N, CA, C and O atoms as CSV, one atom per row, in Angstrom:
chain,resi,resn,atom,element,x,y,z
A,1,MET,N,N,124.021,114.447,150.208
A,1,MET,CA,C,124.881,113.357,149.815
A,1,MET,C,C,124.496,112.914,148.404
A,1,MET,O,O,123.323,112.647,148.141
A,2,PRO,N,N,125.458,112.832,147.504
A,2,PRO,CA,C,125.163,112.448,146.116
A,2,PRO,C,C,124.736,110.981,146.032
A,2,PRO,O,O,125.145,110.155,146.848
A,3,PRO,N,N,123.897,110.668,145.018
A,3,PRO,CA,C,123.468,109.277,144.849
A,3,PRO,C,C,124.657,108.373,144.544
A,3,PRO,O,O,125.624,108.795,143.910
A,4,ASP,N,N,124.575,107.136,144.996
A,4,ASP,CA,C,125.666,106.201,144.718
A,4,ASP,C,C,125.412,105.470,143.401
A,4,ASP,O,O,124.387,105.671,142.750
A,5,ASN,N,N,126.349,104.633,143.030
A,5,ASN,CA,C,126.259,103.915,141.745
A,5,ASN,C,C,125.045,103.002,141.668
A,5,ASN,O,O,124.486,102.808,140.588
A,6,ASN,N,N,124.626,102.433,142.811
A,6,ASN,CA,C,123.446,101.560,142.793
A,6,ASN,C,C,122.186,102.343,142.422
A,6,ASN,O,O,121.329,101.843,141.693
A,7,GLU,N,N,122.082,103.557,142.922
A,7,GLU,CA,C,120.916,104.389,142.591
A,7,GLU,C,C,120.925,104.762,141.109
A,7,GLU,O,O,119.889,104.751,140.445
A,8,TYR,N,N,122.115,105.091,140.605
A,8,TYR,CA,C,122.224,105.408,139.174
A,8,TYR,C,C,121.874,104.181,138.326
A,8,TYR,O,O,121.188,104.295,137.311
A,9,ALA,N,N,122.349,103.016,138.750
A,9,ALA,CA,C,122.071,101.788,138.006
A,9,ALA,C,C,120.571,101.494,138.020
A,9,ALA,O,O,120.007,101.087,137.004
A,10,ALA,N,N,119.932,101.699,139.161
A,10,ALA,CA,C,118.492,101.447,139.263
A,10,ALA,C,C,117.720,102.418,138.373
A,10,ALA,O,O,116.780,102.018,137.685
A,11,ARG,N,N,118.108,103.667,138.384
A,11,ARG,CA,C,117.433,104.656,137.532
A,11,ARG,C,C,117.646,104.334,136.060
A,11,ARG,O,O,116.725,104.444,135.251
A,12,LEU,N,N,118.878,103.932,135.718
A,12,LEU,CA,C,119.181,103.578,134.325
A,12,LEU,C,C,118.350,102.369,133.895
A,12,LEU,O,O,117.822,102.345,132.783
A,13,ASP,N,N,118.229,101.362,134.773
A,13,ASP,CA,C,117.420,100.180,134.455
A,13,ASP,C,C,115.965,100.579,134.235
A,13,ASP,O,O,115.322,100.106,133.298
A,14,GLU,N,N,115.450,101.449,135.096
A,14,GLU,CA,C,114.063,101.898,134.958
A,14,GLU,C,C,113.856,102.622,133.636
A,14,GLU,O,O,112.848,102.412,132.960
A,15,LEU,N,N,114.804,103.470,133.268
A,15,LEU,CA,C,114.691,104.190,131.997
A,15,LEU,C,C,114.756,103.234,130.806
A,15,LEU,O,O,114.041,103.418,129.821
A,16,GLU,N,N,115.606,102.222,130.894
A,16,GLU,CA,C,115.709,101.242,129.807
A,16,GLU,C,C,114.411,100.451,129.654
A,16,GLU,O,O,113.981,100.159,128.538
A,17,VAL,N,N,113.795,100.110,130.777
A,17,VAL,CA,C,112.526,99.368,130.731
A,17,VAL,C,C,111.448,100.250,130.112
A,17,VAL,O,O,110.683,99.797,129.260
A,18,ARG,N,N,111.389,101.498,130.537
A,18,ARG,CA,C,110.390,102.416,129.982
A,18,ARG,C,C,110.605,102.614,128.484
A,18,ARG,O,O,109.643,102.644,127.717
A,19,LEU,N,N,111.844,102.747,128.073
A,19,LEU,CA,C,112.149,102.914,126.654
A,19,LEU,C,C,111.729,101.679,125.861
A,19,LEU,O,O,111.193,101.802,124.759
A,20,ALA,N,N,111.966,100.495,126.412
A,20,ALA,CA,C,111.569,99.266,125.728
A,20,ALA,C,C,110.050,99.214,125.558
A,20,ALA,O,O,109.554,98.831,124.498
A,21,HIS,N,N,109.317,99.598,126.598
A,21,HIS,CA,C,107.855,99.611,126.501
A,21,HIS,C,C,107.383,100.647,125.478
A,21,HIS,O,O,106.454,100.389,124.712
A,22,GLN,N,N,108.013,101.797,125.468
A,22,GLN,CA,C,107.636,102.831,124.504
A,22,GLN,C,C,107.944,102.382,123.080
A,22,GLN,O,O,107.159,102.637,122.166
A,23,ASP,N,N,109.072,101.721,122.886
A,23,ASP,CA,C,109.402,101.200,121.549
A,23,ASP,C,C,108.361,100.186,121.098
A,23,ASP,O,O,107.929,100.200,119.945
A,24,GLN,N,N,107.958,99.305,122.014
A,24,GLN,CA,C,106.951,98.302,121.681
A,24,GLN,C,C,105.620,98.966,121.333
A,24,GLN,O,O,104.966,98.584,120.363
A,25,THR,N,N,105.226,99.950,122.120
A,25,THR,CA,C,103.968,100.662,121.873
A,25,THR,C,C,104.018,101.385,120.526
A,25,THR,O,O,103.051,101.354,119.765
A,26,LEU,N,N,105.139,102.029,120.236
A,26,LEU,CA,C,105.300,102.727,118.972
A,26,LEU,C,C,105.203,101.756,117.796
A,26,LEU,O,O,104.579,102.068,116.781
A,27,HIS,N,N,105.810,100.596,117.930
A,27,HIS,CA,C,105.733,99.569,116.885
A,27,HIS,C,C,104.288,99.101,116.686
A,27,HIS,O,O,103.828,98.962,115.552
A,28,GLU,N,N,103.576,98.860,117.788
A,28,GLU,CA,C,102.180,98.425,117.695
A,28,GLU,C,C,101.310,99.502,117.059
A,28,GLU,O,O,100.432,99.191,116.254
A,29,LEU,N,N,101.542,100.759,117.408
A,29,LEU,CA,C,100.774,101.851,116.807
A,29,LEU,C,C,101.055,101.954,115.305
A,29,LEU,O,O,100.139,102.185,114.516
A,30,GLY,N,N,102.302,101.786,114.919
A,30,GLY,CA,C,102.648,101.814,113.498
A,30,GLY,C,C,101.950,100.701,112.734
A,30,GLY,O,O,101.456,100.915,111.627
A,31,ASP,N,N,101.910,99.507,113.329
A,31,ASP,CA,C,101.204,98.384,112.701
A,31,ASP,C,C,99.721,98.682,112.551
A,31,ASP,O,O,99.113,98.364,111.529
A,32,GLU,N,N,99.145,99.293,113.575
A,32,GLU,CA,C,97.712,99.622,113.541
A,32,GLU,C,C,97.418,100.667,112.471
A,32,GLU,O,O,96.422,100.557,111.756
A,33,VAL,N,N,98.268,101.672,112.356
A,33,VAL,CA,C,98.085,102.699,111.324
A,33,VAL,C,C,98.167,102.064,109.942
A,33,VAL,O,O,97.374,102.392,109.060
A,34,TYR,N,N,99.119,101.159,109.751
A,34,TYR,CA,C,99.264,100.466,108.470
A,34,TYR,C,C,98.001,99.653,108.157
A,34,TYR,O,O,97.500,99.694,107.034
A,35,ARG,N,N,97.482,98.906,109.164
A,35,ARG,CA,C,96.288,98.093,108.963
A,35,ARG,C,C,95.088,98.976,108.621
A,35,ARG,O,O,94.299,98.645,107.737
A,36,GLN,N,N,94.958,100.088,109.319
A,36,GLN,CA,C,93.833,100.986,109.051
A,36,GLN,C,C,93.952,101.630,107.673
A,36,GLN,O,O,92.942,101.822,106.996
A,37,GLN,N,N,95.159,101.963,107.252
A,37,GLN,CA,C,95.335,102.552,105.921
A,37,GLN,C,C,94.934,101.556,104.840
A,37,GLN,O,O,94.295,101.927,103.856
A,38,ARG,N,N,95.310,100.288,105.023
A,38,ARG,CA,C,94.898,99.257,104.060
A,38,ARG,C,C,93.381,99.128,104.032
A,38,ARG,O,O,92.789,99.001,102.961
A,39,GLN,N,N,92.748,99.159,105.206
A,39,GLN,CA,C,91.299,99.047,105.258
A,39,GLN,C,C,90.638,100.253,104.599
A,39,GLN,O,O,89.636,100.100,103.902
A,40,ILE,N,N,91.177,101.435,104.807
A,40,ILE,CA,C,90.634,102.642,104.168
A,40,ILE,C,C,90.727,102.516,102.652
A,40,ILE,O,O,89.783,102.857,101.939
A,41,MET,N,N,91.855,102.029,102.162
A,41,MET,CA,C,92.011,101.869,100.715
A,41,MET,C,C,91.001,100.868,100.164
A,41,MET,O,O,90.442,101.081,99.088
A,42,GLN,N,N,90.764,99.778,100.892
A,42,GLN,CA,C,89.777,98.789,100.453
A,42,GLN,C,C,88.377,99.390,100.444
A,42,GLN,O,O,87.609,99.168,99.507
A,43,LEU,N,N,88.047,100.143,101.474
A,43,LEU,CA,C,86.723,100.763,101.543
A,43,LEU,C,C,86.544,101.808,100.453
A,43,LEU,O,O,85.455,101.941,99.895
A,44,GLU,N,N,87.592,102.545,100.146
A,44,GLU,CA,C,87.506,103.520,99.054
A,44,GLU,C,C,87.239,102.825,97.732
A,44,GLU,O,O,86.473,103.323,96.907
A,45,ALA,N,N,87.871,101.668,97.525
A,45,ALA,CA,C,87.636,100.908,96.289
A,45,ALA,C,C,86.178,100.447,96.218
A,45,ALA,O,O,85.561,100.504,95.154
A,46,VAL,N,N,85.635,99.998,97.330
A,46,VAL,CA,C,84.235,99.562,97.360
A,46,VAL,C,C,83.310,100.746,97.078
A,46,VAL,O,O,82.344,100.612,96.326
A,47,VAL,N,N,83.599,101.892,97.671
A,47,VAL,CA,C,82.771,103.078,97.438
A,47,VAL,C,C,82.820,103.474,95.966
A,47,VAL,O,O,81.794,103.839,95.391
A,48,ARG,N,N,83.997,103.408,95.350
A,48,ARG,CA,C,84.101,103.738,93.916
A,48,ARG,C,C,83.261,102.766,93.085
A,48,ARG,O,O,82.572,103.180,92.152
A,49,GLN,N,N,83.318,101.475,93.423
A,49,GLN,CA,C,82.526,100.483,92.690
A,49,GLN,C,C,81.029,100.748,92.849
A,49,GLN,O,O,80.271,100.694,91.880
A,50,LEU,N,N,80.617,101.033,94.078
A,50,LEU,CA,C,79.200,101.301,94.317
A,50,LEU,C,C,78.753,102.577,93.613
A,50,LEU,O,O,77.647,102.635,93.075
A,51,ALA,N,N,79.602,103.592,93.616
A,51,ALA,CA,C,79.258,104.840,92.928
A,51,ALA,C,C,79.117,104.586,91.427
A,51,ALA,O,O,78.218,105.130,90.785
A,52,ALA,N,N,79.999,103.766,90.873
A,52,ALA,CA,C,79.906,103.454,89.448
A,52,ALA,C,C,78.624,102.671,89.152
A,52,ALA,O,O,77.967,102.918,88.141
A,53,ARG,N,N,78.270,101.735,90.024
A,53,ARG,CA,C,77.032,100.971,89.828
A,53,ARG,C,C,75.809,101.885,89.932
A,53,ARG,O,O,74.863,101.757,89.155
A,54,LEU,N,N,75.835,102.799,90.889
A,54,LEU,CA,C,74.718,103.726,91.050
A,54,LEU,C,C,74.592,104.631,89.836
A,54,LEU,O,O,73.491,104.869,89.340
A,55,GLU,N,N,75.718,105.131,89.364
A,55,GLU,CA,C,75.703,105.999,88.180
A,55,GLU,C,C,75.181,105.235,86.972
A,55,GLU,O,O,74.413,105.772,86.173
A,56,SER,N,N,75.593,104.000,86.844
A,56,SER,CA,C,75.130,103.176,85.731
A,56,SER,C,C,73.628,102.924,85.837
A,56,SER,O,O,72.903,103.006,84.846
A,57,ALA,N,N,73.172,102.616,87.047
A,57,ALA,CA,C,71.741,102.360,87.240
A,57,ALA,C,C,70.927,103.622,86.987
A,57,ALA,O,O,69.848,103.553,86.397
A,58,GLU,N,N,71.423,104.765,87.422
A,58,GLU,CA,C,70.713,106.015,87.176
A,58,GLU,C,C,70.679,106.336,85.687
A,58,GLU,O,O,69.689,106.866,85.182
A,59,GLY,N,N,71.763,106.014,84.988
A,59,GLY,CA,C,71.799,106.231,83.547
A,59,GLY,C,C,70.790,105.367,82.828
A,59,GLY,O,O,70.161,105.807,81.866
A,60,GLU,N,N,70.632,104.135,83.288
A,60,GLU,CA,C,69.648,103.243,82.686
A,60,GLU,C,C,68.234,103.729,82.962
A,60,GLU,O,O,67.365,103.657,82.092
A,61,ARG,N,N,68.004,104.225,84.175
A,61,ARG,CA,C,66.663,104.691,84.534
A,61,ARG,C,C,66.321,105.993,83.832
A,61,ARG,O,O,65.143,106.279,83.621
A,62,ALA,N,N,67.304,106.782,83.468
A,62,ALA,CA,C,67.028,108.060,82.807
A,62,ALA,C,C,66.352,107.830,81.461
A,62,ALA,O,O,65.594,108.677,80.990
A,63,GLY,N,N,66.624,106.694,80.850
A,63,GLY,CA,C,66.025,106.392,79.551
A,63,GLY,C,C,64.656,105.740,79.646
A,63,GLY,O,O,64.020,105.509,78.618
A,64,GLU,N,N,64.180,105.435,80.862
A,64,GLU,CA,C,62.874,104.781,81.021
A,64,GLU,C,C,61.736,105.754,80.746
A,64,GLU,O,O,61.860,106.964,80.938
A,65,HIS,N,N,60.658,105.203,80.304
A,65,HIS,CA,C,59.419,105.970,80.138
A,65,HIS,C,C,58.810,106.157,81.528
A,65,HIS,O,O,58.903,105.237,82.341
A,66,PRO,N,N,58.192,107.300,81.845
A,66,PRO,CA,C,57.630,107.538,83.186
A,66,PRO,C,C,56.671,106.441,83.640
A,66,PRO,O,O,56.590,106.160,84.835
A,67,ALA,N,N,55.948,105.819,82.721
A,67,ALA,CA,C,55.013,104.765,83.106
A,67,ALA,C,C,55.747,103.514,83.575
A,67,ALA,O,O,55.149,102.655,84.224
A,68,GLU,N,N,57.019,103.402,83.259
A,68,GLU,CA,C,57.788,102.219,83.638
A,68,GLU,C,C,58.424,102.357,85.017
A,68,GLU,O,O,59.044,101.411,85.503
A,69,ARG,N,N,58.282,103.522,85.657
A,69,ARG,CA,C,58.869,103.725,86.983
A,69,ARG,C,C,58.090,102.915,88.015
A,69,ARG,O,O,56.900,102.660,87.832
A,70,PRO,N,N,58.750,102.512,89.093
A,70,PRO,CA,C,58.030,101.782,90.140
A,70,PRO,C,C,56.924,102.644,90.751
A,70,PRO,O,O,57.033,103.869,90.796
A,71,ILE,N,N,55.876,102.001,91.213
A,71,ILE,CA,C,54.726,102.707,91.768
A,71,ILE,C,C,55.092,103.471,93.034
A,71,ILE,O,O,54.553,104.551,93.275
A,72,ASP,N,N,55.996,102.930,93.846
A,72,ASP,CA,C,56.317,103.568,95.116
A,72,ASP,C,C,57.285,104.745,94.978
A,72,ASP,O,O,57.638,105.366,95.981
A,73,GLU,N,N,57.714,105.057,93.774
A,73,GLU,CA,C,58.618,106.190,93.585
A,73,GLU,C,C,57.817,107.491,93.621
A,73,GLU,O,O,56.741,107.593,93.031
A,74,ILE,N,N,58.363,108.476,94.323
A,74,ILE,CA,C,57.686,109.781,94.424
A,74,ILE,C,C,57.870,110.518,93.105
A,74,ILE,O,O,58.978,110.582,92.573
A,75,PRO,N,N,56.786,111.072,92.580
A,75,PRO,CA,C,56.904,111.819,91.326
A,75,PRO,C,C,57.849,113.025,91.502
A,75,PRO,O,O,57.996,113.527,92.616
A,76,PRO,N,N,58.473,113.481,90.445
A,76,PRO,CA,C,59.468,114.554,90.554
A,76,PRO,C,C,58.927,115.872,91.084
A,76,PRO,O,O,59.714,116.677,91.581
A,77,HIS,N,N,57.613,116.141,91.007
A,77,HIS,CA,C,57.084,117.420,91.464
A,77,HIS,C,C,56.903,117.481,92.969
A,77,HIS,O,O,56.500,118.529,93.473
A,78,TYR,N,N,57.177,116.418,93.719
A,78,TYR,CA,C,57.046,116.433,95.179
A,78,TYR,C,C,58.277,116.898,95.836
A,78,TYR,O,O,58.333,116.969,97.064
């Protein structure tokens, strides 16, 4: 016996509810990806700044006399 209109209506309602939940989940995932991309960009900027500071500090230390190095630094031959 074929399903009646009530069964079709119930199945259609169930599919609509599932689609609404999937749309909501997809929207939330998109928001999360956007937030993470912004955070990645911010972290990349911080890493670039730190790399520039490190390079600058290493450049300054390259001009130091060996006697001016900190005592706890391992000599280059180790």
